[in-house]
Backbone as a chain_set.jsonl record, in Angstrom:
{"seq": "XXXXXXXXXXXXXXXXXXXXXXXXXXXXXXXXXXXXXXXXXXXXXXXXXXXXXXXXXXXXXXXXXXXXXXXXXXXXXXXXXXXXXXXXXXXXXXXXXXXXXXXXXXXXXXXXXXXXXXXXXXXXXXXXXXXXXXXXXXXXXXXXXXXXXXXXXXXXXXXXXXXXXXXXXXXXXXXXXXXXXXXXXXXXXXXXX", "coords": {"N": [[0.809, -1.194, 0.0], [1.978, 1.245, 0.748], [3.682, 1.65, -1.407], [1.914, 2.206, -3.508], [0.745, 4.553, -2.548], [3.004, 6.205, -2.51], [3.609, 6.292, -5.246], [1.3, 7.64, -6.123], [1.717, 10.097, -4.836], [4.1, 11.018, -6.085], [3.222, 11.147, -8.759], [1.211, 13.074, -8.455], [2.787, 15.245, -7.638], [4.319, 15.691, -9.982], [2.282, 16.323, -11.81], [1.188, 18.657, -10.641], [3.456, 20.308, -10.778], [3.83, 20.466, -13.594], [1.375, 21.707, -14.428], [1.54, 24.069, -12.97], [3.851, 25.232, -14.094], [2.893, 25.607, -16.693], [0.983, 27.608, -16.185], [2.639, 29.619, -15.033], [4.287, 30.168, -17.219], [2.4, 31.212, -18.969], [1.15, 33.367, -17.586], [2.973, 34.618, -15.932], [5.093, 34.359, -13.096], [4.503, 35.722, -10.635], [1.807, 36.379, -10.914], [0.252, 34.144, -10.609], [-1.739, 32.044, -8.552], [-1.779, 29.752, -5.76], [-4.242, 28.515, -5.583], [-5.162, 28.653, -8.237], [-3.288, 27.008, -9.441], [-3.831, 24.578, -8.163], [-6.453, 24.112, -9.08], [-5.97, 23.817, -11.841], [-4.427, 21.519, -11.804], [-6.185, 19.748, -10.823], [-6.423, 19.112, -8.091], [-6.693, 19.667, -4.549], [-6.14, 22.898, -2.989], [-4.954, 22.479, -0.493], [-3.594, 20.097, -0.899], [-1.584, 20.904, -2.668], [-0.181, 22.675, -0.995], [0.6, 20.825, 0.966], [2.276, 19.107, -0.477], [4.262, 20.842, -1.475], [4.542, 23.21, 0.01], [5.057, 25.996, -0.674], [4.641, 28.334, -3.405], [7.113, 28.756, -4.591], [8.334, 26.434, -3.765], [7.2, 24.567, -5.463], [8.617, 24.932, -7.776], [11.309, 24.359, -7.039], [11.326, 21.815, -5.928], [12.26, 18.366, -5.92], [12.683, 14.806, -6.511], [14.801, 14.021, -4.877], [14.593, 15.423, -2.53], [12.911, 14.002, -0.902], [14.095, 11.595, -0.372], [15.151, 9.008, 1.796], [17.856, 8.799, 4.19], [19.154, 6.38, 3.758], [18.323, 5.737, 1.148], [19.414, 7.906, -0.199], [22.125, 7.394, 0.149], [22.388, 5.276, -1.585], [22.114, 6.463, -4.021], [24.07, 8.415, -4.22], [27.426, 8.211, -4.743], [29.879, 8.297, -2.456], [32.575, 8.293, -3.018], [32.721, 9.265, -5.545], [31.151, 11.745, -5.957], [30.713, 13.737, -7.884], [30.445, 12.325, -10.292], [28.118, 10.895, -9.601], [26.303, 13.018, -9.408], [26.343, 13.987, -12.05], [25.293, 11.761, -13.418], [22.689, 11.77, -12.358], [21.781, 14.251, -13.301], [21.813, 13.747, -16.037], [19.784, 11.814, -16.186], [17.545, 13.337, -15.346], [17.594, 15.275, -17.349], [16.94, 13.939, -19.661], [14.319, 13.462, -19.39], [10.876, 13.977, -20.302], [7.894, 15.978, -20.797], [4.432, 15.184, -19.925], [3.201, 14.725, -22.42], [5.331, 14.027, -23.911], [6.614, 15.706, -25.622], [8.302, 17.828, -25.038], [10.887, 19.168, -22.828], [10.73, 17.946, -19.434], [9.372, 18.977, -16.178], [11.64, 19.712, -14.617], [13.699, 20.803, -16.289], [12.218, 22.8, -17.567], [11.673, 24.428, -15.427], [14.042, 25.668, -14.739], [14.654, 28.292, -15.668], [13.172, 29.919, -13.994], [14.508, 29.681, -11.624], [16.561, 31.46, -11.909], [15.502, 33.863, -12.654], [13.49, 34.73, -10.992], [13.537, 36.238, -7.953], [12.525, 35.213, -5.438], [12.286, 32.499, -5.939], [14.909, 31.872, -6.493], [16.049, 32.276, -3.94], [14.72, 30.206, -2.581], [15.747, 28.025, -3.979], [18.45, 28.135, -3.288], [18.226, 27.738, -0.548], [17.225, 25.147, -0.544], [19.411, 23.864, -1.73], [21.281, 24.227, 0.291], [20.159, 22.611, 2.305], [20.398, 20.129, 1.054], [23.184, 19.951, 0.871], [23.82, 19.805, 3.588], [22.776, 17.307, 4.151], [24.336, 15.645, 2.55], [26.963, 16.019, 3.381], [27.692, 14.505, 5.816], [27.708, 11.974, 4.654], [29.848, 12.09, 2.867], [31.878, 12.559, 4.714], [31.865, 10.148, 6.0], [33.468, 8.455, 4.565], [36.015, 8.667, 5.468], [37.975, 10.044, 4.223], [37.829, 12.719, 4.548], [37.767, 15.32, 7.017], [35.119, 16.421, 9.215], [34.769, 19.191, 8.767], [36.131, 19.522, 6.325], [34.563, 17.887, 4.704], [32.159, 19.331, 4.731], [32.947, 21.69, 3.391], [33.766, 20.63, 0.889], [31.388, 19.451, 0.017], [29.671, 21.688, -0.093], [31.012, 23.122, -2.088], [30.57, 21.434, -4.249], [27.682, 21.304, -4.432], [26.858, 24.031, -4.571], [28.482, 24.817, -6.633], [27.37, 23.318, -8.657], [24.856, 24.62, -8.888], [25.796, 27.106, -9.784], [26.843, 26.31, -12.237], [24.487, 25.517, -13.542], [23.222, 27.997, -13.67], [24.984, 29.406, -15.358], [24.711, 27.88, -17.657], [22.033, 28.497, -18.26], [22.288, 31.305, -18.669], [23.926, 31.288, -20.892], [22.211, 30.547, -22.841], [21.236, 27.945, -22.905], [21.649, 25.989, -24.894], [23.325, 23.781, -25.145], [23.511, 20.341, -23.961], [22.385, 19.957, -20.616], [23.686, 18.253, -18.766], [26.239, 17.854, -19.923], [27.213, 20.421, -19.777], [27.238, 20.906, -16.989], [29.008, 18.891, -16.212], [31.419, 19.736, -17.443], [31.738, 22.24, -16.184], [32.075, 21.544, -13.498], [34.495, 20.344, -13.503], [36.95, 21.472, -12.353], [36.611, 20.737, -9.686], [37.071, 18.049, -9.502], [39.602, 17.308, -8.659], [39.468, 17.391, -5.917], [38.391, 14.961, -5.148], [40.238, 13.309, -6.166], [40.05, 12.521, -8.807]], "CA": [[0.0, 0.0, 0.0], [2.847, 2.417, 0.77], [4.178, 1.84, -2.764], [0.844, 2.859, -4.263], [0.643, 5.917, -2.028], [4.186, 6.94, -2.963], [3.427, 6.548, -6.678], [0.299, 8.701, -6.247], [2.352, 11.356, -4.431], [5.024, 11.438, -7.143], [2.412, 11.555, -9.913], [0.574, 14.352, -8.11], [3.829, 16.273, -7.677], [4.644, 15.99, -11.381], [1.134, 16.998, -12.414], [1.135, 20.017, -10.104], [4.58, 21.058, -11.357], [3.538, 20.734, -15.014], [0.297, 22.702, -14.542], [2.062, 25.339, -12.45], [4.736, 25.8, -15.104], [2.039, 26.103, -17.776], [0.413, 28.878, -15.733], [3.723, 30.598, -14.888], [4.702, 30.554, -18.567], [1.335, 31.992, -19.602], [0.734, 34.563, -16.861], [4.039, 35.152, -15.101], [5.163, 33.691, -11.795], [3.847, 36.496, -9.57], [0.364, 36.512, -11.14], [-0.417, 32.857, -10.417], [-1.993, 31.687, -7.155], [-1.829, 28.319, -5.43], [-5.594, 28.057, -5.901], [-5.204, 28.436, -9.683], [-2.463, 25.829, -9.725], [-4.587, 23.416, -7.694], [-7.565, 23.888, -10.01], [-5.419, 23.311, -13.103], [-3.911, 20.163, -11.563], [-7.313, 18.966, -10.326], [-6.204, 18.719, -6.7], [-7.083, 20.75, -3.639], [-5.026, 23.761, -2.57], [-4.238, 21.883, 0.643], [-2.666, 19.105, -1.448], [-0.429, 21.639, -3.181], [0.593, 23.133, 0.167], [1.2, 19.667, 1.632], [3.345, 18.567, -1.315], [5.32, 21.791, -1.805], [4.677, 24.279, 0.995], [4.95, 27.333, -1.248], [4.718, 28.404, -4.865], [8.531, 28.563, -4.905], [8.615, 25.023, -3.546], [6.798, 23.823, -6.658], [9.708, 25.061, -8.745], [12.599, 23.795, -6.609], [11.196, 20.455, -5.398], [12.552, 17.204, -6.751], [12.581, 13.54, -5.789], [15.881, 13.883, -3.908], [14.177, 16.027, -1.271], [12.159, 13.047, -0.099], [14.826, 10.347, -0.172], [15.679, 8.739, 3.129], [19.321, 8.784, 4.194], [19.574, 5.118, 3.146], [18.116, 5.869, -0.291], [20.387, 8.883, -0.678], [23.422, 6.714, 0.109], [22.399, 4.407, -2.763], [22.142, 7.32, -5.213], [25.301, 9.202, -4.227], [28.666, 7.488, -4.468], [30.724, 9.257, -1.749], [33.891, 8.326, -3.64], [32.601, 9.97, -6.823], [29.893, 12.492, -5.935], [30.522, 14.468, -9.143], [29.881, 11.34, -11.217], [26.736, 10.649, -9.183], [25.518, 14.191, -9.775], [26.233, 14.024, -13.517], [24.338, 10.709, -13.8], [21.35, 12.246, -12.007], [21.418, 15.33, -14.23], [21.498, 13.114, -17.33], [18.458, 11.207, -16.061], [16.564, 14.42, -15.339], [17.63, 16.023, -18.605], [16.327, 13.17, -20.734], [12.888, 13.391, -19.13], [10.002, 14.844, -21.082], [6.62, 16.222, -20.135], [3.473, 14.086, -20.071], [2.934, 14.463, -23.83], [6.565, 13.55, -24.517], [7.03, 16.607, -26.693], [9.268, 18.841, -24.62], [11.498, 18.82, -21.543], [9.865, 17.86, -18.274], [9.334, 20.133, -15.269], [12.955, 20.131, -14.099], [14.358, 21.708, -17.228], [11.341, 23.953, -17.771], [11.681, 25.285, -14.236], [15.35, 26.272, -14.484], [14.702, 29.747, -15.877], [12.603, 30.601, -12.822], [15.55, 29.71, -10.595], [17.497, 32.553, -12.139], [14.811, 35.113, -12.991], [12.575, 35.088, -9.897], [14.329, 36.289, -6.712], [12.03, 34.332, -4.374], [12.622, 31.125, -6.332], [16.363, 31.754, -6.297], [16.275, 32.073, -2.497], [14.251, 28.86, -2.25], [16.693, 27.065, -4.566], [19.673, 28.132, -2.469], [17.888, 27.101, 0.731], [17.155, 23.716, -0.834], [20.787, 23.41, -1.939], [21.917, 24.16, 1.606], [19.65, 21.404, 2.974], [21.021, 18.981, 0.38], [24.58, 19.919, 1.289], [23.864, 19.323, 4.977], [22.503, 15.871, 4.146], [25.417, 14.915, 1.887], [28.23, 16.2, 4.081], [28.054, 13.338, 6.633], [27.976, 10.832, 3.779], [31.228, 12.235, 2.398], [32.771, 12.41, 5.87], [31.887, 8.736, 6.405], [34.485, 7.728, 3.806], [37.282, 8.781, 6.171], [38.896, 10.862, 3.424], [37.654, 14.121, 4.92], [37.252, 15.668, 8.339], [33.762, 16.993, 9.101], [34.868, 20.519, 8.156], [36.494, 19.349, 4.92], [33.387, 17.337, 4.015], [31.215, 20.437, 4.534], [33.468, 22.576, 2.342], [33.718, 19.914, -0.385], [29.986, 19.299, -0.371], [29.164, 22.998, -0.511], [31.614, 23.44, -3.387], [29.872, 20.62, -5.239], [26.271, 21.673, -4.59], [26.717, 25.409, -5.037], [29.111, 24.825, -7.951], [26.332, 22.791, -9.548], [23.908, 25.71, -9.147], [26.484, 28.097, -10.61], [26.914, 25.743, -13.587], [23.142, 25.626, -14.119], [22.959, 29.398, -13.992], [25.754, 29.778, -16.536], [24.023, 27.202, -18.769], [20.866, 29.329, -18.574], [22.743, 32.592, -19.211], [24.509, 31.047, -22.209], [21.142, 30.216, -23.775], [20.739, 26.585, -22.721], [21.664, 25.241, -26.15], [24.035, 22.507, -24.956], [22.895, 19.497, -22.938], [22.666, 20.409, -19.254], [24.673, 17.366, -18.122], [27.565, 18.144, -20.469], [27.596, 21.727, -19.247], [27.555, 20.728, -15.571], [30.212, 18.063, -16.152], [32.554, 20.594, -17.763], [31.878, 23.306, -15.186], [32.537, 20.982, -12.228], [35.805, 19.715, -13.698], [37.971, 21.874, -11.374], [36.39, 20.096, -8.377], [37.45, 16.626, -9.528], [40.844, 17.114, -7.907], [39.119, 17.19, -4.501], [38.156, 13.544, -4.948], [41.339, 12.575, -6.752], [39.696, 11.991, -10.147]], "C": [[0.859, 1.268, 0.0], [3.405, 2.7, -0.618], [3.166, 2.571, -3.63], [0.702, 4.319, -3.836], [1.808, 6.78, -2.505], [4.082, 7.257, -4.455], [2.396, 7.658, -6.896], [0.925, 10.05, -5.919], [3.277, 11.884, -5.517], [4.27, 11.893, -8.397], [1.741, 12.899, -9.656], [1.593, 15.483, -8.157], [4.139, 16.676, -9.114], [3.504, 16.746, -12.066], [1.041, 18.44, -11.939], [2.256, 20.859, -10.708], [4.313, 21.417, -12.818], [2.483, 21.829, -15.166], [0.764, 24.069, -14.038], [2.963, 26.004, -13.483], [3.955, 26.323, -16.306], [1.479, 27.48, -17.415], [1.487, 29.956, -15.602], [4.165, 31.1, -16.263], [3.671, 31.472, -19.222], [1.085, 33.341, -18.931], [1.844, 35.269, -16.101], [3.951, 34.561, -13.711], [4.336, 34.419, -10.731], [2.331, 36.512, -9.703], [-0.422, 35.243, -10.826], [-0.57, 32.557, -8.924], [-1.961, 30.164, -6.977], [-3.192, 27.748, -5.799], [-5.74, 27.783, -7.397], [-4.422, 27.185, -10.07], [-3.222, 24.566, -9.335], [-5.729, 23.089, -8.653], [-7.065, 23.292, -11.324], [-4.933, 21.869, -12.968], [-4.994, 19.21, -11.056], [-7.022, 18.31, -8.976], [-6.646, 19.885, -5.827], [-5.884, 21.644, -3.342], [-4.25, 23.16, -1.402], [-3.273, 20.795, 0.185], [-1.411, 19.79, -1.973], [0.446, 22.104, -2.024], [1.29, 21.965, 0.855], [2.385, 19.118, 0.831], [4.54, 19.51, -1.438], [5.526, 22.912, -0.802], [4.423, 25.663, 0.441], [4.957, 27.228, -2.771], [6.158, 28.177, -5.314], [8.922, 27.096, -4.758], [8.232, 24.151, -4.731], [7.939, 23.82, -7.67], [10.946, 24.293, -8.305], [12.521, 22.358, -6.122], [11.636, 19.415, -6.414], [12.53, 15.955, -5.875], [13.653, 13.373, -4.712], [15.496, 14.443, -2.545], [13.538, 15.011, -0.332], [12.866, 11.713, 0.109], [15.257, 10.214, 1.285], [17.202, 8.763, 3.044], [19.853, 7.506, 3.541], [19.434, 5.181, 1.63], [19.145, 6.827, -0.898], [21.759, 8.238, -0.82], [23.523, 5.766, -1.089], [22.537, 5.216, -4.057], [23.478, 8.036, -5.342], [26.476, 8.314, -3.847], [29.601, 8.47, -3.769], [32.149, 9.314, -2.283], [33.901, 9.079, -4.963], [31.285, 10.763, -6.855], [29.654, 13.301, -7.203], [29.911, 13.53, -10.177], [28.439, 11.024, -10.895], [25.833, 11.794, -9.609], [25.304, 14.246, -11.284], [25.24, 12.96, -13.993], [22.909, 11.152, -13.506], [20.881, 13.338, -12.961], [21.058, 14.74, -15.583], [20.115, 12.477, -17.292], [17.367, 12.274, -16.101], [16.462, 15.069, -16.709], [17.002, 15.255, -19.752], [14.833, 13.014, -20.535], [12.12, 14.352, -20.013], [8.723, 15.084, -20.303], [5.668, 15.072, -20.43], [3.195, 13.744, -21.525], [4.173, 13.946, -24.554], [7.161, 14.505, -25.525], [8.087, 17.626, -26.299], [9.845, 18.465, -23.268], [10.487, 18.83, -20.404], [10.024, 19.041, -17.341], [10.698, 20.615, -14.805], [13.593, 21.149, -15.03], [13.527, 22.966, -17.478], [11.438, 24.931, -16.614], [12.977, 26.07, -14.052], [15.356, 27.787, -14.671], [14.144, 30.508, -14.69], [13.603, 30.662, -11.674], [16.389, 30.975, -10.69], [16.831, 33.874, -12.518], [13.867, 35.591, -11.9], [13.348, 35.076, -8.575], [13.829, 35.349, -5.614], [12.319, 32.868, -4.682], [14.116, 30.886, -6.147], [16.681, 31.511, -4.82], [15.861, 30.667, -2.076], [15.206, 27.798, -2.786], [17.965, 26.987, -3.731], [19.418, 27.522, -1.093], [17.808, 25.588, 0.558], [18.55, 23.133, -1.028], [21.524, 23.285, -0.607], [21.455, 22.916, 2.364], [20.272, 20.149, 2.366], [22.469, 18.839, 0.813], [24.707, 19.383, 2.711], [23.6, 17.827, 5.055], [23.667, 15.073, 3.558], [26.738, 14.968, 2.648], [28.596, 15.011, 4.974], [28.367, 12.092, 5.799], [29.411, 10.896, 3.257], [32.228, 12.056, 3.535], [32.909, 10.94, 6.271], [32.931, 7.922, 5.655], [35.834, 7.728, 4.52], [38.317, 9.601, 5.409], [38.889, 12.315, 3.853], [37.318, 14.237, 6.404], [35.834, 16.206, 8.133], [33.811, 18.343, 8.389], [35.207, 20.406, 6.672], [35.308, 18.809, 4.114], [32.352, 18.43, 3.757], [31.666, 21.348, 3.401], [33.355, 21.892, 0.976], [32.278, 19.772, -0.882], [29.386, 20.619, -0.815], [29.744, 23.399, -1.859], [30.892, 22.685, -4.503], [28.455, 21.139, -5.497], [26.127, 23.092, -5.138], [27.454, 25.618, -6.363], [28.147, 24.317, -9.011], [25.316, 23.881, -9.891], [24.538, 26.788, -10.028], [26.588, 27.604, -12.056], [25.56, 25.828, -14.28], [22.832, 27.059, -14.525], [23.727, 29.826, -15.244], [25.164, 29.128, -17.783], [22.828, 28.036, -19.219], [21.292, 30.637, -19.242], [23.33, 32.449, -20.614], [23.465, 30.586, -23.233], [20.621, 28.803, -23.708], [20.733, 25.731, -23.972], [22.351, 23.878, -26.033], [23.289, 21.652, -23.937], [23.324, 19.943, -21.532], [23.767, 19.57, -18.625], [26.083, 17.637, -18.629], [28.088, 19.459, -19.912], [28.036, 21.613, -17.792], [28.847, 19.926, -15.419], [31.46, 18.912, -16.409], [32.793, 21.635, -16.669], [32.427, 22.78, -13.862], [33.921, 20.345, -12.325], [36.868, 20.175, -12.69], [37.813, 21.2, -10.001], [36.824, 18.625, -8.351], [38.717, 16.339, -8.733], [40.582, 16.883, -6.417], [38.948, 15.696, -4.207], [39.212, 12.683, -5.617], [41.019, 11.95, -8.094], [40.676, 12.462, -11.181]], "O": [[0.52, 2.249, -0.661], [3.587, 3.862, -0.982], [3.53, 3.459, -4.4], [0.556, 5.208, -4.675], [1.622, 7.943, -2.861], [4.424, 8.36, -4.882], [2.587, 8.521, -7.753], [0.7, 11.032, -6.626], [3.242, 13.072, -5.837], [4.63, 12.892, -9.019], [1.707, 13.761, -10.535], [1.294, 16.565, -8.664], [4.213, 17.864, -9.428], [3.741, 17.695, -12.813], [0.837, 19.347, -12.746], [2.026, 22.001, -11.106], [4.548, 22.553, -13.229], [2.668, 22.77, -15.938], [0.42, 25.1, -14.615], [2.852, 27.207, -13.721], [4.306, 27.356, -16.876], [1.497, 28.401, -18.231], [1.268, 31.094, -16.018], [4.39, 32.294, -16.456], [4.032, 32.401, -19.945], [0.839, 34.339, -19.607], [1.669, 36.409, -15.669], [2.86, 34.293, -13.208], [3.559, 33.793, -10.01], [1.633, 36.647, -8.699], [-1.652, 35.278, -10.785], [0.347, 32.786, -8.136], [-2.101, 29.407, -7.938], [-3.284, 26.617, -6.277], [-6.366, 26.798, -7.79], [-4.851, 26.407, -10.922], [-3.25, 23.596, -10.092], [-5.945, 21.927, -8.997], [-7.674, 22.365, -11.858], [-5.023, 21.091, -13.917], [-4.75, 18.016, -10.882], [-7.324, 17.139, -8.748], [-6.94, 20.969, -6.332], [-4.739, 21.2, -3.431], [-3.03, 23.31, -1.324], [-2.236, 20.589, 0.817], [-0.299, 19.311, -1.747], [1.666, 21.95, -2.06], [2.438, 22.091, 1.282], [3.388, 18.708, 1.415], [5.686, 19.064, -1.499], [6.601, 23.512, -0.773], [3.653, 26.43, 1.021], [5.241, 26.174, -3.34], [6.4, 27.485, -6.303], [9.734, 26.578, -5.525], [8.858, 23.12, -4.979], [8.187, 22.815, -8.337], [11.576, 23.632, -9.131], [13.561, 21.731, -5.917], [11.412, 19.566, -7.615], [12.378, 16.038, -4.656], [13.436, 12.656, -3.734], [16.009, 13.995, -1.52], [13.618, 15.147, 0.889], [12.297, 10.798, 0.704], [15.673, 11.185, 1.918], [17.769, 8.748, 1.952], [20.874, 7.535, 2.855], [20.321, 4.731, 0.904], [19.676, 6.578, -1.981], [22.475, 8.498, -1.787], [24.625, 5.482, -1.56], [23.023, 4.703, -5.065], [23.966, 8.244, -6.453], [26.508, 7.738, -2.759], [30.083, 9.401, -4.413], [32.862, 10.285, -2.027], [34.959, 9.483, -5.447], [30.412, 10.488, -7.678], [28.502, 13.532, -7.569], [28.961, 13.902, -10.866], [27.614, 10.896, -11.8], [24.731, 11.572, -10.111], [24.195, 14.523, -11.741], [24.43, 13.229, -14.88], [22.013, 10.931, -14.321], [19.723, 13.35, -13.379], [20.099, 15.183, -16.214], [19.356, 12.585, -18.254], [16.377, 12.124, -16.817], [15.365, 15.377, -17.174], [16.57, 15.865, -20.73], [14.143, 12.492, -21.411], [12.63, 15.396, -20.42], [8.496, 14.463, -19.266], [6.036, 14.105, -21.097], [2.973, 12.575, -21.841], [4.076, 13.477, -25.688], [8.118, 14.155, -26.216], [8.707, 18.23, -27.174], [9.35, 17.542, -22.622], [9.529, 19.602, -20.401], [10.725, 20.001, -17.662], [10.893, 21.816, -14.617], [13.981, 22.235, -14.6], [14.071, 24.064, -17.586], [11.298, 26.139, -16.808], [13.01, 27.036, -13.29], [16.005, 28.495, -13.902], [14.586, 31.62, -14.402], [13.558, 31.575, -10.85], [16.868, 31.495, -9.683], [17.51, 34.887, -12.687], [13.484, 36.761, -11.892], [13.771, 34.012, -8.122], [14.645, 34.741, -4.921], [12.572, 32.083, -3.768], [14.531, 29.819, -5.696], [17.487, 30.642, -4.491], [16.565, 30.013, -1.307], [15.448, 26.787, -2.127], [18.494, 25.9, -3.494], [20.294, 26.862, -0.534], [18.271, 24.835, 1.415], [18.841, 22.038, -0.547], [22.298, 22.35, -0.404], [22.267, 22.241, 2.997], [20.629, 19.217, 3.086], [22.932, 17.733, 1.091], [25.606, 18.594, 3.001], [24.141, 17.148, 5.928], [23.955, 13.964, 4.006], [27.542, 14.04, 2.556], [29.731, 14.541, 4.897], [29.188, 11.263, 6.191], [30.107, 9.881, 3.211], [33.296, 11.473, 3.345], [33.937, 10.532, 6.812], [33.251, 6.807, 6.066], [36.697, 6.9, 4.227], [39.42, 9.824, 5.908], [39.825, 13.06, 3.563], [36.666, 13.361, 6.974], [35.407, 16.419, 6.998], [32.992, 18.614, 7.511], [34.631, 21.12, 5.85], [35.081, 19.227, 2.979], [31.735, 18.461, 2.692], [30.864, 21.733, 2.551], [32.899, 22.508, 0.013], [32.0, 19.954, -2.067], [28.664, 20.666, -1.811], [29.032, 23.963, -2.69], [30.636, 23.239, -5.572], [28.076, 21.382, -6.643], [25.355, 23.323, -6.069], [27.088, 26.503, -7.136], [28.116, 24.829, -10.131], [24.955, 24.047, -11.056], [23.88, 27.321, -10.921], [26.437, 28.388, -12.992], [25.482, 26.167, -15.461], [22.256, 27.308, -15.584], [23.182, 30.529, -16.095], [25.12, 29.748, -18.846], [22.631, 28.256, -20.414], [20.724, 31.03, -20.262], [23.245, 33.37, -21.426], [23.813, 30.269, -24.371], [19.65, 28.478, -24.39], [19.897, 24.836, -24.103], [21.997, 22.936, -26.741], [22.517, 22.178, -23.134], [24.49, 20.265, -21.303], [24.687, 20.114, -18.015], [27.029, 17.647, -17.841], [29.275, 19.585, -19.612], [29.073, 22.151, -17.404], [29.687, 20.258, -14.583], [32.443, 18.813, -15.674], [33.935, 21.875, -16.278], [33.163, 23.487, -13.173], [34.453, 19.861, -11.326], [37.63, 19.338, -12.207], [38.778, 21.107, -9.243], [36.929, 18.031, -7.278], [38.88, 15.244, -8.195], [41.387, 16.248, -5.735], [39.323, 15.228, -3.132], [39.095, 11.458, -5.633], [41.641, 10.962, -8.485], [40.544, 12.122, -12.357]]}, "num_chains": 1, "name": "protein.A"}
């Protein structure tokens, strides 16, 4: 039963994100209300609030936010966190919307990360939470002290955001994963790659 409930939650999240992005694209981020998003997604406003908390949360939320520490440890290789990140970006970047005709919510949402100040703040807050979750995983390898793991993890996570922003500013013509991979190259020396 929990599997069915989790699938419903993920499907609802994707539907809400798609409908919200449709509305944001049509009317502008500031002009859209949670109630409009809920109506377009055919869910209640309380469902939107429960899934995302805020309008900004709709833009910055992803499946990684809800992974348990055990699940996160299966996704992130602490010996090669850059490789893990690149693999995840490739998976996200190959996703399409429900009709299969254009990029899914992750890629569609990126411009809002860099054009809407409230979304940018939410993205950086989310990145900080991710960094705090990953830091102990990197420290557990014994290669880093706690302080070194925090610095390395922050360099990775916030370097990733900087790479995404530069990809956006450069017009987003190249694949996101290739762009992120190239931009994070200076950090590979931290892990001895």
